[in-house]
N, C-alpha and C positions, 0 to 999 in steps of 0.2 A: 273565495272568499275575498270581500272587499275589504280594502287596505285604506284609511281613514286617517287623515291626520286632524287633528282638533288643537286648538288655541287655549293653555289652561291660563289660571287668573292672572298668572306672573308672565304671561304671553309667550311663554316658553312652548315648541310645538309637542305634541306627543301623538304617535302614532299606533292607532288600533286597529284591530280586526273586527267588522262588523258580524255577529254569527246569526242575528235576525232580528227584523223590524216587525212591530205590532203597531195597532192602534186602540185603543181602550177609551171611553170616555171622550171620545171626541180628540184623544191627545194621542201623536205618536212618543213611540218608545224604541230604542236601539238596545240591543243586548251587543256588549262588545267585550272583547279579551284583549291581553297584552301579546299572546301568541296564537299562532294560526291551528295548532293542532295540539292536543294533550291536555292536560293539567294546567290552568292558567287562572289568574287572576281575572274576575271579569267584574264588567258595572252594566248595571241598568242606568241609560240616561234618557230623560224625557226632552222631548222638543219643546222649548219655551222663548221661539223665535219671535211669537207675537205678543209673547211680554216685553221680550228684551228691542223690540223694535219701536215700542211704544207709539205705534199709529206713521212710523217712517219707514219707507219701502227699504228693503234691504235684499241683497242677493246669497245673503249667509246664512245660515242657521245656527241656531244658537240652543246649546244643550245643555243640561244640571244635572248632575247625580240624583237618584231618588233617594232621598234619605228621610223619607215620612213612611212610619214602618207599616203601617196599613197599606199605603199605597204600594211600598216595596213586595208585601207578601201579595197582593193581586197581582203583579204585575209577573213577579216572579213564578206564578203559580201557571200564568199563561204561556210564558216562556218555556218552562216544563213540559205543559202539555203540548206545545207546537214541534219541539225536539224531542224525541225520545232520549238520546244519551246525552241529557245535560239533568245535573241537578246543581242545587248552590247549597253552599255551604257558607256562613258569615263567619269571619273572622273573627277571632278570641277579641279583637280590638274594640269591635262594633257592636258586642254584644252586651 
């Protein structure tokens, strides 16, 4: 499992493990979690590099957490179909 380091909005490093990658409607998505095994906090991130670059060439990708419920449901269903042992449970805070 690939371990990647993201930089959060405060400039702090955040290490996550990439469980799976997929593409939907031409956009790349990552399923990441905070632990390599067992029950973990997971996030679905979408690649918004083209939006963040604003016409400038960059070597760094830019990802944001998927928050739109319709988009989140569609991408979560796709990841669940790709990974037999994965199911999503929404945090009570986010319901």
